[in-house]
VMD Tcl script that draws the C-alpha trace (Angstrom):
set ca {
  {-0.07 -0.01 -0.06}
  {3.03 2.12 0.29}
  {3.23 5.29 -2.49}
  {-0.46 4.94 -3.22}
  {-3.03 7.77 -3.03}
  {-5.39 8.32 -0.63}
  {-9.23 8.87 -1.02}
  {-10.26 12.03 -1.68}
  {-12.75 11.54 1.61}
  {-9.67 10.59 3.78}
  {-7.68 13.79 2.52}
  {-10.89 15.97 3.33}
  {-11.19 14.41 6.67}
  {-7.30 15.41 7.27}
  {-7.88 18.69 5.96}
  {-10.84 19.14 8.66}
  {-8.75 17.73 11.59}
  {-6.16 20.27 10.57}
  {-8.50 23.28 10.30}
  {-9.88 22.09 14.19}
  {-6.48 21.92 15.60}
  {-5.63 18.43 15.68}
  {-2.11 17.19 15.96}
  {-0.70 14.91 12.99}
  {-0.31 12.16 15.78}
  {-4.21 12.56 16.48}
  {-5.33 12.65 13.16}
  {-3.43 9.43 12.41}
  {-5.47 7.85 15.15}
  {-8.62 9.23 13.58}
  {-8.14 8.56 10.06}
  {-6.87 5.05 10.10}
  {-3.49 5.99 8.26}
  {0.22 5.99 9.13}
  {1.40 9.35 10.81}
  {3.81 9.63 7.99}
  {1.31 9.60 5.46}
  {-0.81 12.10 7.47}
  {2.49 14.01 7.33}
  {2.95 14.25 3.58}
  {-0.43 15.40 2.91}
  {-0.06 17.90 5.68}
  {2.96 19.46 3.94}
  {1.27 19.29 0.81}
  {-1.58 21.42 2.02}
  {0.95 23.94 3.48}
  {2.85 23.98 0.31}
  {-0.40 24.82 -1.82}
  {-0.58 28.51 -0.13}
  {-4.16 28.10 0.31}
  {-5.85 28.02 4.23}
  {-7.30 24.43 5.10}
  {-10.73 25.97 4.79}
  {-10.18 27.29 1.38}
  {-8.70 23.60 0.54}
  {-11.76 22.09 1.50}
  {-14.09 24.47 -0.19}
  {-12.75 23.30 -3.31}
  {-13.99 20.62 -5.79}
  {-12.70 17.37 -5.84}
  {-10.88 17.55 -9.00}
  {-9.19 21.06 -8.05}
  {-8.42 19.72 -4.63}
  {-6.58 16.80 -6.19}
  {-4.57 19.18 -8.42}
  {-3.39 21.24 -5.49}
  {-2.69 17.96 -3.31}
  {-2.71 14.81 -4.69}
  {-1.25 15.27 -7.96}
  {2.16 16.52 -6.78}
  {4.46 14.03 -8.58}
  {2.85 10.83 -7.36}
  {4.47 9.05 -10.33}
  {7.34 7.22 -9.89}
  {10.40 8.37 -11.43}
  {11.33 7.66 -14.60}
  {14.67 5.18 -14.46}
  {16.77 5.66 -17.53}
  {18.71 2.44 -16.86}
  {15.28 0.48 -17.76}
  {14.33 2.40 -20.28}
  {18.09 2.01 -22.04}
  {17.75 -1.79 -21.81}
  {13.96 -1.64 -23.10}
  {15.04 0.52 -26.10}
  {18.08 -1.72 -26.69}
  {16.14 -5.09 -26.19}
  {15.59 -6.39 -29.74}
  {19.31 -5.59 -30.42}
  {20.30 -7.99 -26.86}
  {18.08 -10.81 -28.48}
  {19.47 -10.61 -31.79}
  {23.33 -10.75 -30.12}
  {22.08 -13.72 -27.73}
  {21.19 -15.79 -30.86}
  {24.99 -15.50 -31.95}
  {27.35 -18.05 -31.31}
  {29.42 -17.22 -28.07}
  {27.62 -14.55 -26.92}
  {26.41 -14.65 -23.29}
  {23.99 -12.54 -21.08}
  {27.09 -12.08 -18.93}
  {29.17 -10.73 -21.83}
  {26.17 -8.18 -22.80}
  {25.78 -7.10 -19.37}
  {29.58 -6.10 -19.42}
  {29.24 -4.23 -22.92}
  {26.26 -2.68 -21.20}
  {28.44 -1.79 -18.05}
  {30.77 0.03 -20.36}
  {28.58 2.38 -22.09}
  {26.02 2.95 -18.89}
  {28.80 2.66 -15.84}
  {25.64 3.68 -13.46}
  {23.36 0.83 -15.04}
  {22.31 -2.39 -13.36}
  {24.35 -5.15 -12.40}
  {24.35 -8.35 -13.92}
  {21.64 -10.13 -11.96}
  {19.14 -7.40 -12.92}
  {20.31 -7.13 -16.27}
  {19.40 -10.77 -16.63}
  {15.61 -10.20 -15.81}
}
mol new
graphics top color blue
foreach p $ca { graphics top sphere $p radius 0.5 }
foreach p [lrange $ca 0 end-1] q [lrange $ca 1 end] { graphics top cylinder $p $q radius 0.2 }
display resetview
């Protein structure tokens, strides 16, 4: 359940409790969620520049843009993208005599020193 966005109703409950002066710890007991999750949404609400009451007055899509949409997408992994882009090359090379996954992984690491190691490359 890590890194999943919360339901808008739960976010609204957190904002309501914040507007009433509850601490993050108290809110995490009221809204059954981890205190760090409550803290994350509290910080996002503060960074929005609006009061808790103003945020509560927004529609769900508007509130989502202000609170939920803040880079919830996982970061792009350039290493995996490189391997996917060159996947056909690796498949063709493996058909050749004497070419192994280990040899291809070493070639990959020469071109990408910060790339994946051999075990992940095999995946």
